[in-house]
Steps between C-alpha positions, in 0.01 A plus 500: 500500500236363728492120544140387460356191663376225271122520449252308302295816430598862446257797485695782329390863443633654186548845643488795272476743799214697342149539637357144443802291605547725804151418595562131468823527693335679790214251502757219520664684789160511681453129429844407635434704824153326542650150443767561765233616737294180430220711341314442167662653195335837426580459129471132417513570122858618548598227741836462670763650270853355547697769310457802266738554207566836352665498154698815484582639154706776676288766339199524737393848622669612818171474683485125437834435650400708809180308515683165493725620783179564702354162421822330602504695827171328600695171557220289369490292180865490382560700186770392246634765271646329200631650169677399177647848472397864430277498194594865400869420507449204277294704262764775466807278453714544191407284205859366522372299797508127428173442689142580396249707696127437558274711283261757655172580325616833352304691240619537145362672185639471152438772241157445351365305799164618622531359854791428732620144535663315791818306535514165683443481872749271660578702817214375721579131432882527531528757789184409701354154430823307440668668804213384729503152354874465534480600876227243555690218320845570642434645845168367622494157344878460478515379145809510270491610140257299285369298795129436497270601792442176709148365467458529881564880498202725445556858397242776520583843367271773623470812288355845590248514215160640575155435371513784241802314352360154484569466132870582560503216757358247255763589245774476765380154599540381143868607506559329836802270507545444873238375742142633552401864465244654744348852504358533849367850435286364214358231728416779758334702227733788563584768241797727503279771658398249756870447590554872528207511748630197691850641536356835625285316769704195590850538359646718776734648241684830562475584132306423183590181317697592186443370153767259396649512151836597348528877472567465133218256424337585166168379632466821701209733414539884524392495868778255584757686301412823676555332837842361380594848400422629848787289641825640363711180529228288344443745219871531425522122458199483280644775279833313469330174398277682252800673336699176497227344294609730215871526573715326225704219651260411778427134531117549535464634151734255330354390170211756517407709195243718679564731783362399849329708762367440848189715441231400261521839323835386363663809623783533751381525863666848544268642226179382641248699702318223683126541511321229699171395364191402706528136379848489653338478838265212427737217579799703626712218346537595134673186403244249666413342164864432412709430806589137597353542843784617719552863397280765647333305776 
């Protein structure tokens, strides 16, 4: 584990490894290079970023892990990959396990219901937000359990949320428990489409930035599910999780009366012919109203 020098201020990027946070990361890289050359920062809204933290659920698409490898190869802003475990493994444990598992927002429908319902969403908080905050507290600031952040230490968490998701950022700030939240892309009036254009012109990337979310995320629309299905390993994992939701003895359905599904049709994934709709492309992040701010960016 890296030993970090004591600092009175930390600028930390919550790295989702999707389009927006990749944009912020590469802007931070450009700022770091300019600073070392004694030049003005080209992206002052981003500033000098000390470290990026990627909270790994263990279930990201293969493309995301390859993308992270590429980002690390740039030898720029350090990237910490941190995890509390593999979410899918935790979901599929036997109910005889003595530990609980975080709920995912699966779909359910009881006989007589006119619309599908959703189960609790605890995965983003426990496998993303809390993982990042623990790394900040323990590794960067050097605190022990239950220690408070010293008053002379200022924490700024940067998130890759763009102008078209401004409402999401406001909701995220209300849930903030550690330091100050900043969304430099909003301050730069950049949308997700702006980020795609910036990456194409200035990113110098050998590939397209992937979209970051667990392969089994129930927030996927049909366009996303079709892309998951195109990658055999990702699809196989999504199907296993979907089937585990309805397998007797699996911890994730302990105490549930209704069956759970990953797709909003409340049908098993293997039975669905995914038909993307035009509106699926409007934000390209189907869960933008729901996520806590770290998934998908």
